[in-house]
C-alpha positions in Angstrom: -0.3 0.0 0.0 1.1 3.5 -0.7 1.1 6.2 1.9 -1.5 8.3 0.0 -5.3 8.5 0.2 -8.1 8.8 -2.5 -9.1 12.2 -2.2 -9.8 15.3 -4.0 -6.1 15.5 -4.4 -3.5 13.2 -4.5 -0.7 14.5 -1.9 2.6 12.9 -3.7 6.1 14.2 -2.8 6.7 14.3 -6.7 4.9 14.2 -9.7 6.0 10.4 -11.5 5.9 12.3 -14.8 7.6 15.8 -14.4 8.9 14.9 -11.0 8.1 18.3 -9.9 8.4 18.6 -6.0 4.8 18.7 -4.1 2.8 18.5 -7.1 -0.9 20.0 -7.4 -2.3 16.5 -8.7 -6.0 17.2 -8.6 -8.9 14.5 -9.3 -10.6 14.5 -12.7 -13.1 11.5 -12.4 -13.6 8.3 -10.4 -15.2 4.9 -11.2 -15.5 1.6 -9.7 -14.3 -2.0 -11.4 -14.9 -5.5 -10.4 -13.8 -8.7 -11.6 -15.9 -11.2 -13.8 -16.5 -13.5 -10.4 -17.5 -10.0 -8.7 -15.0 -10.7 -6.1 -12.5 -8.1 -6.6 -13.9 -4.6 -6.5 -11.8 -1.6 -6.4 -12.3 2.4 -6.9 -10.4 4.1 -9.2 -9.3 8.0 -8.9 -8.0 9.5 -12.2 -5.8 12.3 -11.4 -3.9 15.2 -13.4 -0.7 17.0 -12.6 -1.3 20.7 -13.0 2.3 21.3 -13.8 3.2 18.6 -16.6 -0.4 17.7 -17.6 0.7 13.8 -16.9 -2.3 11.7 -16.0 -2.2 9.2 -13.0 -4.3 6.3 -11.8 -4.7 5.6 -8.4 -6.8 2.3 -7.1 -8.0 1.2 -3.6 -10.8 -1.0 -2.2 -12.8 1.9 -0.8 -12.3 5.8 -0.2 -10.9 5.7 3.3 -8.5 2.5 3.2 -5.8 4.3 1.1 -4.1 3.6 -2.0 -3.3 0.2 -3.3 -2.1 0.3 -6.9 -0.7 3.8 -8.5 0.3 4.1 -12.5 2.4 5.4 -12.9 4.4 5.4 -9.5 7.7 7.3 -8.5 11.2 5.5 -9.6 12.7 3.9 -6.8 16.3 3.4 -7.2 17.5 0.3 -5.7 19.7 0.0 -2.8 22.2 -2.6 -4.2 23.6 0.2 -6.6 26.8 1.6 -5.1 26.0 4.6 -2.9 27.4 7.2 -5.0 25.8 6.2 -8.0 22.8 5.7 -6.6 22.7 9.1 -5.4 23.4 10.9 -8.6 20.8 8.4 -10.2 18.4 9.4 -7.4 19.1 13.4 -8.3 18.9 13.1 -11.9 15.3 11.5 -11.5 14.3 14.4 -8.7 15.6 17.1 -11.9 14.2 15.5 -15.0 12.2 18.8 -15.0 15.5 20.5 -15.8 16.6 18.1 -18.7 20.8 19.5 -18.9 21.1 19.3 -14.8 19.4 15.7 -15.0 21.6 14.4 -17.9 24.7 15.7 -16.2 23.4 13.7 -13.1 23.1 10.4 -15.1 26.3 10.4 -16.5 27.6 11.3 -13.6 25.9 8.0 -12.0 27.2 5.9 -15.0 30.7 7.3 -14.6 30.6 6.2 -10.8 29.2 2.9 -11.7 32.2 2.1 -14.4 34.6 3.3 -11.8 33.3 0.8 -9.3 33.9 -1.7 -11.8 37.5 -0.4 -12.7 36.8 1.5 -16.0 38.5 5.2 -15.0 40.3 6.2 -18.1 38.8 8.0 -21.1 35.3 9.0 -22.2 31.8 7.4 -20.6 31.6 6.0 -24.5 35.4 4.6 -24.4 34.8 3.1 -21.2 31.5 1.7 -22.3 33.3 0.0 -25.3 36.2 -1.7 -23.3 33.5 -2.8 -20.9 32.2 -4.7 -23.7 35.6 -6.0 -25.0 35.8 -7.4 -21.4 32.4 -8.9 -21.8 31.0 -7.1 -18.5 28.0 -5.8 -21.1 26.5 -6.9 -24.1 26.9 -5.0 -27.2 23.3 -4.2 -27.3 24.3 -2.1 -24.2 26.9 -0.3 -25.9 24.7 0.5 -28.8 21.9 1.7 -26.6 24.7 4.0 -25.1 25.2 5.4 -28.5 21.5 6.2 -28.8 21.1 8.3 -26.1 22.1 11.8 -25.0 25.6 10.6 -23.0 27.6 13.4 -24.1 27.0 15.3 -21.1 29.8 17.8 -22.2 27.6 19.6 -24.1 25.7 20.6 -21.0 28.9 21.3 -19.1 30.2 23.8 -21.4 27.2 24.8 -22.9 28.7 24.0 -26.9 27.1 26.9 -29.0 26.3 24.0 -31.7 24.5 21.6 -29.2 20.6 22.0 -29.2 19.2 22.2 -25.7 18.1 19.0 -24.4 14.7 17.7 -23.8 12.7 16.1 -21.1 12.5 13.4 -23.4 16.4 13.3 -23.6 16.8 13.4 -19.9 14.1 10.7 -19.6 15.9 8.2 -22.2 19.1 8.7 -20.5 17.6 7.8 -17.0 16.1 4.7 -18.6 19.6 3.9 -19.8 21.4 4.5 -16.6 18.7 2.8 -14.8 19.0 -0.3 -17.1 22.8 -0.5 -16.7 22.4 -0.3 -13.0 20.4 -3.1 -13.3 22.5 -5.5 -15.3 25.6 -4.5 -13.3 24.7 -4.8 -9.7 20.9 -5.1 -9.4 20.1 -8.4 -11.0 23.6 -10.0 -9.7 22.5 -9.2 -6.2 19.1 -10.7 -6.5 20.9 -13.7 -8.1 23.3 -14.1 -5.3 20.3 -13.3 -2.7 18.4 -15.8 -4.6 21.3 -18.7 -4.7 21.9 -18.1 -0.5 18.2 -18.4 0.6 18.2 -21.5 -1.7 20.9 -22.9 -0.1 19.3 -22.2 3.4 16.6 -23.9 2.8 18.4 -27.0 1.5 20.5 -26.9 4.5 17.3 -26.9 6.7 15.9 -29.9 4.8 19.3 -31.7 5.3 19.3 -30.7 8.9 15.4 -32.1 9.4 
């Protein structure tokens, strides 16, 4: 359950679309749904952020018991990502409404992740290519890196020939950064945890 109530306003800390702080998210309509067997009933509120116009749907079992489902919900940065990279990625999410700043923060998160893996020299592109050569990441990830606005130097140096980044540019780079973090840290951590839990279960069976 989310710490939210179905009300005339959805009191989220940040809009999941534009990430503005303390957004004014207002109810536009509401309705009730039920499963085919009439056992699973839910009340839905359809909300709109007055800052960006993004639509948010919130569902619950009653108007008084709080929100159980939220689409989209705010991005959560996994705790298995190294501290510095996690902080940069969290800040990139929070500043997505300021694309230049968000892009620099995403690039900093990628930089921090690669350094943890031992890739410290050269541009981000070159280090990603070296990671492919070493079979740390896939060729597809490297191709994706070339399709997003990874060149944060444009933002740092205000290149006269560089176009200003858009919200979509920042969003694409956050998606790439999140996926890279998933591949390098989150999935390995989950696999390790799963193996450990399986070993513990097997050990208990053996002891019993």
